[in-house]
DSSP file (Angstrom, degrees, kcal/mol; ACC not computed):
  #  RESIDUE AA STRUCTURE BP1 BP2  ACC     N-H-->O    O-->H-N    N-H-->O    O-->H-N    TCO  KAPPA ALPHA  PHI   PSI    X-CA   Y-CA   Z-CA
    1    1 A L     >        0   0    0      0, 0.0     4,-2.5     0, 0.0     5,-0.2   0.000 360.0 360.0 360.0 -44.9  -10.8   20.7   -1.4
    2    2 A Y  H  >  +     0   0    0      1,-0.2     4,-2.9     2,-0.2     5,-0.2   0.939 360.0  48.0 -58.3 -49.7   -9.3   17.2   -1.8
    3    3 A K  H  > S+     0   0    0      1,-0.2     4,-2.9     2,-0.2    -1,-0.2   0.896 110.9  51.7 -59.8 -41.6   -6.4   18.5   -3.9
    4    4 A A  H  > S+     0   0    0      2,-0.2     4,-2.4     1,-0.2    -1,-0.2   0.924 111.2  48.3 -60.6 -45.5   -5.8   21.3   -1.4
    5    5 A F  H  X S+     0   0    0     -4,-2.5     4,-2.8     1,-0.2     5,-0.4   0.949 113.6  45.9 -58.4 -49.5   -5.7   18.7    1.4
    6    6 A K  H  X S+     0   0    0     -4,-2.9     4,-2.7     1,-0.2    -2,-0.2   0.890 112.3  50.8 -67.5 -39.0   -3.4   16.4   -0.4
    7    7 A D  H  < S+     0   0    0     -4,-2.9    -1,-0.2    -5,-0.2    -2,-0.2   0.910 116.0  42.8 -61.4 -41.7   -1.0   19.3   -1.5
    8    8 A K  H  < S+     0   0    0     -4,-2.4    -2,-0.2    -5,-0.2    -1,-0.2   0.919 130.1  22.5 -71.2 -45.2   -0.8   20.5    2.1
    9    9 A F  H  < S-     0   0    0     -4,-2.8    -3,-0.2     2,-0.2    -2,-0.2   0.625  90.4-134.5-105.0 -17.1   -0.4   17.1    3.9
   10   10 A G  S  < S+     0   0    0     -4,-2.7     2,-0.3    -5,-0.4    -4,-0.1   0.759  73.7  75.9  69.1  25.3    1.0   14.9    1.1
   11   11 A R  S    S-     0   0    0     -6,-0.3    -1,-0.2    -5,-0.1    -2,-0.2  -0.949  88.0 -81.2-154.6 173.3   -1.4   12.0    2.0
   12   12 A E        -     0   0    0     -2,-0.3     2,-0.1    -3,-0.1    13,-0.1  -0.566  51.6-106.0 -77.5 142.9   -4.9   10.7    1.7
   13   13 A P        -     0   0    0      0, 0.0     2,-0.2     0, 0.0    -1,-0.1  -0.464  37.6-125.0 -68.3 142.0   -7.4   12.0    4.2
   14   14 A Q    >   -     0   0    0     -2,-0.1     3,-2.5     1,-0.1    11,-0.1  -0.544  36.1 -79.1 -87.0 154.8   -8.4    9.4    6.9
   15   15 A K  T 3  S+     0   0    0      1,-0.3    -1,-0.1    -2,-0.2    11,-0.1  -0.273 119.3  12.8 -53.1 127.2  -11.9    8.3    7.7
   16   16 A G  T 3  S+     0   0    0      1,-0.3    -1,-0.3     7,-0.1     2,-0.2   0.412  93.2 137.9  84.9  -1.0  -13.6   10.9    9.9
   17   17 A E    <   -     0   0    0     -3,-2.5     8,-2.8     6,-0.1     9,-0.4  -0.555  39.3-151.3 -80.6 140.8  -10.9   13.6    9.3
   18   18 A T        -     0   0    0      5,-0.2     2,-0.3    -2,-0.2     5,-0.2  -0.833  13.3-175.8-113.4 153.7  -12.0   17.1    8.7
   19   19 A Y  B >  S-A   22   0A   0      3,-2.6     3,-1.8    -2,-0.3   -14,-0.1  -0.960  73.7  -8.2-148.2 126.3  -10.4   19.9    6.7
   20   20 A L  T 3  S-     0   0    0     -2,-0.3     3,-0.1     1,-0.3    -1,-0.0   0.845 130.8 -54.4  53.0  37.4  -11.6   23.5    6.5
   21   21 A G  T 3  S+     0   0    0      1,-0.2     2,-0.4     0, 0.0    -1,-0.3   0.495 116.4 110.6  78.9   5.8  -14.8   22.5    8.3
   22   22 A K  B <  S-A   19   0A   0     -3,-1.8    -3,-2.6   -21,-0.0     2,-2.0  -0.883  75.2-121.6-113.4 144.5  -15.7   19.7    5.9
   23   23 A N     >  +     0   0    0     -2,-0.4     4,-1.8    -5,-0.2    -5,-0.2  -0.566  42.7 164.9 -80.8  79.8  -15.6   16.0    6.6
   24   24 A I  H  >  +     0   0    0     -2,-2.0     4,-2.5    -7,-0.3    -1,-0.2   0.799  68.3  61.7 -73.5 -27.4  -13.1   15.2    3.8
   25   25 A G  H  > S+     0   0    0     -8,-2.8     4,-2.2    -3,-0.2    -1,-0.2   0.917 106.4  44.6 -63.8 -43.4  -12.4   11.7    5.3
   26   26 A K  H  > S+     0   0    0     -9,-0.4     4,-2.7     2,-0.2    -2,-0.2   0.903 112.3  52.4 -67.2 -41.5  -16.0   10.6    4.9
   27   27 A W  H  X S+     0   0    0     -4,-1.8     4,-2.2     2,-0.2    -2,-0.2   0.922 109.7  49.4 -57.8 -44.1  -16.1   12.1    1.4
   28   28 A R  H  X S+     0   0    0     -4,-2.5     4,-2.0     1,-0.2    -2,-0.2   0.913 111.3  48.0 -62.0 -43.9  -12.9   10.2    0.5
   29   29 A V  H  X S+     0   0    0     -4,-2.2     4,-2.4     1,-0.2    -1,-0.2   0.891 110.6  52.2 -65.2 -39.5  -14.3    6.9    1.8
   30   30 A D  H  X S+     0   0    0     -4,-2.7     4,-2.6     1,-0.2    -1,-0.2   0.891 108.2  51.2 -63.1 -37.8  -17.6    7.5   -0.1
   31   31 A Q  H  X S+     0   0    0     -4,-2.2     4,-2.2     2,-0.2    -1,-0.2   0.900 110.1  49.3 -66.4 -40.3  -15.7    8.1   -3.4
   32   32 A E  H  X S+     0   0    0     -4,-2.0     4,-2.5     2,-0.2    -2,-0.2   0.899 111.1  49.9 -66.7 -39.7  -13.7    4.9   -2.9
   33   33 A Y  H  X S+     0   0    0     -4,-2.4     4,-2.3     1,-0.2    -2,-0.2   0.941 111.9  47.7 -60.9 -48.1  -17.0    3.0   -2.2
   34   34 A K  H  <>S+     0   0    0     -4,-2.6     5,-3.4     1,-0.2     6,-0.6   0.850 111.2  51.8 -64.7 -33.6  -18.6    4.4   -5.3
   35   35 A F  H ><5S+     0   0    0     -4,-2.2     3,-1.3     3,-0.2    -1,-0.2   0.942 111.8  45.3 -65.9 -46.5  -15.5    3.6   -7.4
   36   36 A K  H 3<5S+     0   0    0     -4,-2.5    -2,-0.2     1,-0.3    -1,-0.2   0.852 113.7  49.4 -64.3 -33.9  -15.5    0.0   -6.2
   37   37 A A  T 3<5S-     0   0    0     -4,-2.3    -1,-0.3    -5,-0.2    -2,-0.2   0.405 112.5-121.7 -83.7   3.2  -19.2   -0.3   -6.8
   38   38 A K  T < 5S+     0   0    0     -3,-1.3    -3,-0.2    -4,-0.2    -2,-0.1   0.884  72.8 132.0  57.6  41.7  -18.7    1.2  -10.3
   39   39 A Q      < +     0   0    0     -5,-3.4     2,-0.4    -6,-0.1    -4,-0.2   0.306  40.5  95.4-103.5   6.1  -21.1    4.1   -9.4
   40   40 A L  S    S-     0   0    0     -6,-0.6    -9,-0.0    -5,-0.2     2,-0.0  -0.805  76.4-121.7 -98.7 138.5  -18.9    6.9  -10.7
   41   41 A S     >  -     0   0    0     -2,-0.4     4,-2.5     1,-0.1     5,-0.2  -0.344  29.0-111.0 -67.2 161.2  -19.3    8.3  -14.2
   42   42 A D  H  > S+     0   0    0      1,-0.2     4,-2.2     2,-0.2     5,-0.1   0.891 119.9  50.3 -58.6 -40.0  -16.2    8.1  -16.4
   43   43 A N  H  > S+     0   0    0      2,-0.2     4,-2.3     1,-0.2    -1,-0.2   0.928 112.0  45.9 -66.4 -46.9  -15.8   11.9  -16.2
   44   44 A H  H  > S+     0   0    0      1,-0.2     4,-2.1     2,-0.2    -2,-0.2   0.895 112.9  50.5 -64.4 -41.1  -16.1   12.0  -12.4
   45   45 A R  H  X S+     0   0    0     -4,-2.5     4,-2.3     1,-0.2    -1,-0.2   0.923 111.1  48.6 -63.8 -43.9  -13.7    9.1  -12.0
   46   46 A Q  H  X S+     0   0    0     -4,-2.2     4,-2.8    -5,-0.2    -2,-0.2   0.883 108.3  53.9 -64.8 -38.7  -11.2   10.8  -14.3
   47   47 A Q  H  X S+     0   0    0     -4,-2.3     4,-1.7     2,-0.2    -1,-0.2   0.916 110.1  47.6 -62.8 -41.4  -11.5   14.1  -12.4
   48   48 A L  H  <>S+     0   0    0     -4,-2.1     5,-2.3     2,-0.2     4,-0.4   0.918 112.6  48.6 -64.2 -42.7  -10.7   12.2   -9.1
   49   49 A L  H ><5S+     0   0    0     -4,-2.3     3,-1.2     1,-0.2    -2,-0.2   0.899 109.4  52.5 -64.7 -39.8   -7.7   10.5  -10.7
   50   50 A D  H 3<5S+     0   0    0     -4,-2.8    -1,-0.2     1,-0.3    -2,-0.2   0.848 104.8  56.8 -62.8 -33.2   -6.4   13.7  -12.1
   51   51 A A  T 3<5S-     0   0    0     -4,-1.7    -1,-0.3    -5,-0.2    -2,-0.2   0.577 124.3-105.8 -73.9  -9.8   -6.7   15.2   -8.6
   52   52 A G  T < 5 +     0   0    0     -3,-1.2    -3,-0.2    -4,-0.4    -2,-0.1   0.609  60.2 162.9  96.8  14.2   -4.4   12.5   -7.4
   53   53 A I      < -     0   0    0     -5,-2.3     2,-0.7     1,-0.1    -1,-0.2  -0.401  29.1-146.2 -66.9 142.2   -6.9   10.2   -5.5
   54   54 A V        +     0   0    0      1,-0.2     3,-0.4    -2,-0.1    -1,-0.1  -0.931  18.0 179.8-111.3 109.3   -5.6    6.7   -4.8
   55   55 A F  S    S+     0   0    0     -2,-0.7     2,-1.1     1,-0.2     3,-0.2   0.855  78.0  54.8 -79.3 -33.6   -8.5    4.2   -5.0
   56   56 A A     >  +     0   0    0      1,-0.2     4,-2.3     2,-0.1    -1,-0.2  -0.530  64.0 158.3 -98.9  66.3   -6.4    1.1   -4.2
   57   57 A R  H  > S+     0   0    0     -2,-1.1     4,-2.3    -3,-0.4    -1,-0.2   0.871  73.7  52.2 -60.3 -37.4   -4.8    2.4   -1.0
   58   58 A H  H  > S+     0   0    0     -3,-0.2     4,-2.5     1,-0.2    -1,-0.2   0.892 109.5  49.9 -67.6 -35.7   -4.0   -1.2    0.2
   59   59 A E  H  > S+     0   0    0      2,-0.2     4,-2.9     1,-0.2    -2,-0.2   0.912 109.7  51.1 -64.5 -42.2   -2.3   -1.9   -3.1
   60   60 A A  H  X S+     0   0    0     -4,-2.3     4,-2.2     1,-0.2    -2,-0.2   0.906 111.1  48.2 -63.4 -41.2   -0.2    1.4   -2.7
   61   61 A S  H  X S+     0   0    0     -4,-2.3     4,-2.3     2,-0.2    -2,-0.2   0.914 112.0  48.8 -65.0 -43.1    0.8    0.4    0.8
   62   62 A W  H  X S+     0   0    0     -4,-2.5     4,-2.7     1,-0.2    -2,-0.2   0.935 111.6  49.9 -60.7 -45.3    1.8   -3.1   -0.4
   63   63 A R  H  X S+     0   0    0     -4,-2.9     4,-2.6     1,-0.2    -1,-0.2   0.889 108.6  52.2 -60.9 -40.3    3.8   -1.7   -3.3
   64   64 A K  H  X S+     0   0    0     -4,-2.2     4,-2.6     2,-0.2    -1,-0.2   0.938 112.3  45.3 -60.9 -47.9    5.6    0.7   -0.9
   65   65 A N  H  X S+     0   0    0     -4,-2.3     4,-2.6     2,-0.2    -2,-0.2   0.899 111.6  52.7 -62.6 -40.5    6.6   -2.1    1.4
   66   66 A F  H  X S+     0   0    0     -4,-2.7     4,-2.2     2,-0.2    -2,-0.2   0.929 111.2  46.6 -61.6 -45.3    7.6   -4.3   -1.5
   67   67 A D  H  X S+     0   0    0     -4,-2.6     4,-2.4     1,-0.2    -2,-0.2   0.917 113.0  49.1 -63.0 -45.6    9.9   -1.5   -2.9
   68   68 A L  H  X S+     0   0    0     -4,-2.6     4,-2.1     2,-0.2    -2,-0.2   0.864 109.2  53.0 -62.0 -37.9   11.4   -0.9    0.6
   69   69 A Y  H  X S+     0   0    0     -4,-2.6     4,-1.7     2,-0.2    -2,-0.2   0.949 111.4  45.9 -61.7 -50.0   12.1   -4.6    1.0
   70   70 A K  H  X S+     0   0    0     -4,-2.2     4,-2.0     1,-0.2    -2,-0.2   0.892 110.9  52.7 -61.1 -40.4   13.9   -4.7   -2.3
   71   71 A K  H  X S+     0   0    0     -4,-2.4     4,-2.9     1,-0.2     5,-0.2   0.884 104.1  56.6 -63.1 -38.9   15.9   -1.5   -1.4
   72   72 A F  H  X S+     0   0    0     -4,-2.1     4,-2.8     1,-0.2     6,-0.5   0.931 106.4  50.6 -58.8 -44.1   17.0   -3.1    1.9
   73   73 A K  H  X S+     0   0    0     -4,-1.7     4,-2.2     1,-0.2    -1,-0.2   0.917 112.1  46.8 -58.8 -44.6   18.5   -6.0   -0.1
   74   74 A L  H  < S+     0   0    0     -4,-2.0    -1,-0.2     1,-0.2    -2,-0.2   0.912 116.8  43.6 -65.2 -42.8   20.3   -3.6   -2.4
   75   75 A D  H  < S+     0   0    0     -4,-2.9    -2,-0.2     1,-0.2    -1,-0.2   0.860 129.2  23.7 -72.3 -36.0   21.6   -1.5    0.5
   76   76 A F  H  < S-     0   0    0     -4,-2.8    -3,-0.2     2,-0.3    -2,-0.2   0.513  95.3-123.9-113.2  -8.8   22.6   -4.3    2.9
   77   77 A G  S  < S+     0   0    0     -4,-2.2     2,-0.3    -5,-0.4    -4,-0.2   0.662  85.7  68.7  75.7  14.1   23.2   -7.3    0.6
   78   78 A R  S    S-     0   0    0     -6,-0.5    -2,-0.3    -5,-0.2    -1,-0.2  -0.971  88.1 -95.1-155.3 163.2   20.7   -9.4    2.5
   79   79 A W        -     0   0    0     -2,-0.3    -9,-0.1     1,-0.1    14,-0.1  -0.534  50.4 -94.4 -81.3 151.8   16.9   -9.5    3.2
   80   80 A P        -     0   0    0      0, 0.0     2,-0.3     0, 0.0    47,-0.3  -0.277  40.2-144.7 -61.8 151.0   15.4   -7.9    6.2
   81   81 A S    >   -     0   0    0     47,-0.2     3,-1.5     1,-0.1    12,-0.5  -0.891  19.8-131.5-120.5 150.3   14.9  -10.1    9.3
   82   82 A I  T 3  S+     0   0    0     45,-0.3     8,-0.1    -2,-0.3    -1,-0.1   0.626 115.5  50.9 -70.2 -13.1   12.2  -10.0   11.9
   83   83 A N  T 3  S+     0   0    0      6,-0.1    -1,-0.3    10,-0.0     7,-0.1   0.078  88.7 140.3-107.4  20.3   15.0  -10.2   14.4
   84   84 A G    <   -     0   0    0     -3,-1.5     6,-0.1     2,-0.1    -2,-0.0  -0.009  61.5-116.7 -64.0 167.1   16.9   -7.2   12.8
   85   85 A V  S    S+     0   0    0      4,-0.0     2,-0.2     5,-0.0    -1,-0.1   0.923  93.0  56.1 -71.0 -47.1   18.7   -4.5   14.6
   86   86 A S  S  > S-     0   0    0      1,-0.1     4,-2.3     4,-0.0     5,-0.2  -0.537  81.8-124.5 -92.6 155.2   16.6   -1.5   13.4
   87   87 A L  H  > S+     0   0    0      1,-0.2     4,-2.6     2,-0.2     5,-0.2   0.903 113.6  55.2 -58.7 -43.1   12.8   -1.1   13.8
   88   88 A E  H  > S+     0   0    0      1,-0.2     4,-2.5     2,-0.2    -1,-0.2   0.910 107.4  48.7 -60.9 -43.9   12.6   -0.6   10.0
   89   89 A E  H  > S+     0   0    0      1,-0.2     4,-2.9     2,-0.2    -1,-0.2   0.942 112.3  47.7 -60.5 -47.4   14.3   -3.9    9.4
   90   90 A R  H  X S+     0   0    0     -4,-2.3     4,-2.3     1,-0.2    -2,-0.2   0.876 111.3  51.5 -62.7 -37.8   12.0   -5.8   11.8
   91   91 A R  H  X S+     0   0    0     -4,-2.6     4,-2.3     2,-0.2    -1,-0.2   0.928 112.8  44.7 -65.3 -44.8    9.0   -4.1   10.3
   92   92 A L  H  X S+     0   0    0     -4,-2.5     4,-2.4     2,-0.2    -2,-0.2   0.886 112.0  53.4 -66.4 -37.9   10.0   -5.2    6.7
   93   93 A G  H  X S+     0   0    0     -4,-2.9     4,-2.2   -12,-0.5   -11,-0.3   0.902 110.0  47.5 -61.1 -40.5   10.9   -8.7    8.0
   94   94 A N  H  X S+     0   0    0     -4,-2.3     4,-2.3   -13,-0.2    -2,-0.2   0.898 109.1  54.2 -66.3 -40.0    7.4   -9.0    9.5
   95   95 A W  H  X S+     0   0    0     -4,-2.3     4,-1.7     1,-0.2    -2,-0.2   0.944 110.6  46.2 -58.4 -47.3    5.9   -7.7    6.3
   96   96 A A  H  X S+     0   0    0     -4,-2.4     4,-2.4     1,-0.2    -1,-0.2   0.896 109.7  54.3 -63.3 -40.6    7.7  -10.4    4.3
   97   97 A S  H  X S+     0   0    0     -4,-2.2     4,-2.3     1,-0.2    -1,-0.2   0.879 107.0  51.4 -60.4 -38.0    6.7  -13.1    6.9
   98   98 A N  H  X S+     0   0    0     -4,-2.3     4,-2.3     2,-0.2    -1,-0.2   0.863 108.2  52.2 -68.0 -35.5    3.1  -12.0    6.4
   99   99 A Q  H  X S+     0   0    0     -4,-1.7     4,-2.2     2,-0.2    -2,-0.2   0.911 110.9  46.7 -66.0 -41.7    3.5  -12.4    2.6
  100  100 A R  H  X S+     0   0    0     -4,-2.4     4,-2.7     2,-0.2    -2,-0.2   0.877 111.5  51.8 -66.2 -37.4    4.9  -15.9    3.0
  101  101 A R  H  X S+     0   0    0     -4,-2.3     4,-1.9    -5,-0.2    -2,-0.2   0.927 110.3  47.7 -64.2 -42.9    2.1  -16.8    5.4
  102  102 A A  H  <>S+     0   0    0     -4,-2.3     5,-2.9     1,-0.2     6,-1.0   0.882 111.3  52.4 -67.1 -36.4   -0.5  -15.6    3.0
  103  103 A Y  H ><5S+     0   0    0     -4,-2.2     3,-1.3     4,-0.2    -2,-0.2   0.951 109.2  47.9 -62.3 -47.2    1.2  -17.6    0.2
  104  104 A R  H 3<5S+     0   0    0     -4,-2.7    -1,-0.2     1,-0.3    -2,-0.2   0.857 112.3  50.8 -62.2 -33.6    1.2  -20.9    2.3
  105  105 A A  T 3<5S-     0   0    0     -4,-1.9    -1,-0.3    -5,-0.2    -2,-0.2   0.521 114.9-117.0 -81.5  -4.6   -2.5  -20.3    3.1
  106  106 A G  T < 5S+     0   0    0     -3,-1.3    -3,-0.2    -4,-0.5    -2,-0.1   0.713  87.3 111.7  78.1  20.5   -3.3  -19.8   -0.6
  107  107 A K      < +     0   0    0     -5,-2.9    -4,-0.2    -6,-0.2    -5,-0.1   0.382  39.6 105.8-107.9  -1.2   -4.4  -16.2    0.1
  108  108 A L  S    S-     0   0    0     -6,-1.0     5,-0.1    -5,-0.1    -9,-0.0  -0.718  77.0-118.7 -82.7 120.2   -1.6  -14.3   -1.7
  109  109 A P    >>  -     0   0    0      0, 0.0     4,-2.3     0, 0.0     3,-0.9  -0.299  21.8-119.7 -60.0 143.4   -3.0  -12.8   -5.0
  110  110 A S  H 3> S+     0   0    0      1,-0.3     4,-2.7     2,-0.2     5,-0.2   0.833 111.5  56.1 -54.5 -39.2   -1.1  -14.2   -8.0
  111  111 A E  H 3> S+     0   0    0      1,-0.2     4,-1.9     2,-0.2    -1,-0.3   0.849 110.1  46.2 -67.8 -30.7    0.1  -10.8   -9.1
  112  112 A R  H <> S+     0   0    0     -3,-0.9     4,-2.5     2,-0.2    -2,-0.2   0.894 111.7  50.6 -72.7 -41.8    1.8  -10.3   -5.7
  113  113 A E  H  X S+     0   0    0     -4,-2.3     4,-2.5     1,-0.2     5,-0.2   0.938 111.7  48.7 -61.4 -45.1    3.3  -13.8   -5.7
  114  114 A R  H  X S+     0   0    0     -4,-2.7     4,-2.9     1,-0.2     5,-0.2   0.926 111.3  49.6 -60.1 -46.6    4.7  -13.2   -9.3
  115  115 A A  H  X S+     0   0    0     -4,-1.9     4,-1.4     1,-0.2    -1,-0.2   0.915 112.5  47.8 -61.4 -43.4    6.2   -9.8   -8.2
  116  116 A L  H  <>S+     0   0    0     -4,-2.5     5,-2.8     1,-0.2    -1,-0.2   0.923 114.7  44.5 -62.3 -46.4    7.8  -11.4   -5.2
  117  117 A L  H ><5S+     0   0    0     -4,-2.5     3,-1.5     1,-0.2    -2,-0.2   0.891 110.7  53.4 -67.3 -39.5    9.2  -14.2   -7.1
  118  118 A E  H 3<5S+     0   0    0     -4,-2.9    -1,-0.2     1,-0.3    -2,-0.2   0.803 106.9  54.2 -67.1 -26.3   10.5  -12.1  -10.0
  119  119 A A  T 3<5S-     0   0    0     -4,-1.4    -1,-0.3    -5,-0.2    -2,-0.2   0.490 122.5-110.1 -83.1  -2.6   12.3   -9.9   -7.3
  120  120 A G  T < 5S+     0   0    0     -3,-1.5    -3,-0.2     1,-0.2    -2,-0.1   0.652  70.2 144.8  84.6  16.1   14.0  -13.0   -6.1
  121  121 A I      < -     0   0    0     -5,-2.8    -1,-0.2    -6,-0.2    -2,-0.1  -0.786  44.6-139.2 -92.0 107.3   12.1  -13.1   -2.8
  122  122 A P        -     0   0    0      0, 0.0   -22,-0.1     0, 0.0     5,-0.1  -0.376  12.6-164.1 -65.8 142.1   11.5  -16.8   -1.9
  123  123 A L  S    S+     0   0    0      1,-0.1   -19,-0.2    -2,-0.1   -20,-0.1   0.529  76.1  71.9-102.7  -8.5    8.1  -17.6   -0.5
  124  124 A E  S    S+     0   0    0      1,-0.1     2,-0.3   -21,-0.1    -1,-0.1   0.793 104.4  15.5 -82.6 -29.1    8.9  -21.0    0.9
  125  125 A R  S    S-     0   0    0      0, 0.0    -1,-0.1     0, 0.0     2,-0.1  -0.965  77.3-101.7-145.5 159.7   11.1  -20.0    3.9
  126  126 A A        -     0   0    0     -2,-0.3     2,-0.3    -3,-0.1   -45,-0.1  -0.361  33.7-131.2 -76.3 161.2   12.1  -17.1    6.0
  127  127 A H              0   0    0    -47,-0.3   -45,-0.3   -34,-0.1    -1,-0.1  -0.838 360.0 360.0-111.9 149.0   15.4  -15.2    5.6
  128  128 A S              0   0    0     -2,-0.3   -47,-0.2   -47,-0.1    -1,-0.1   0.432 360.0 360.0-100.2 360.0   17.9  -14.3    8.2
């Protein structure tokens, strides 16, 4: 059922979402909880991964924004700005601002800090 949902909609089911009369969203959340609590057998975990389930949804979202931020720089020769012309630019500028804020507060995970710095994205100041 999960794979059919993902094939049809191209995304993860959301909490409380139903599909073909089943609460697939609750099921999805339950699987993620069991994964994080290490309550899934290796076989069950692998079956879910083979079906395309994404356990680290927040990480996938962060990675998507990171990639879009870098692509903006390649396309336009500058980093996105929170005062940008397009909604997408402003959204990416806000995302970067949030990363810098987390860095200054000591809350940015080291692997994210490393990825940002390796991509040439300074964490000390905002970009225009």
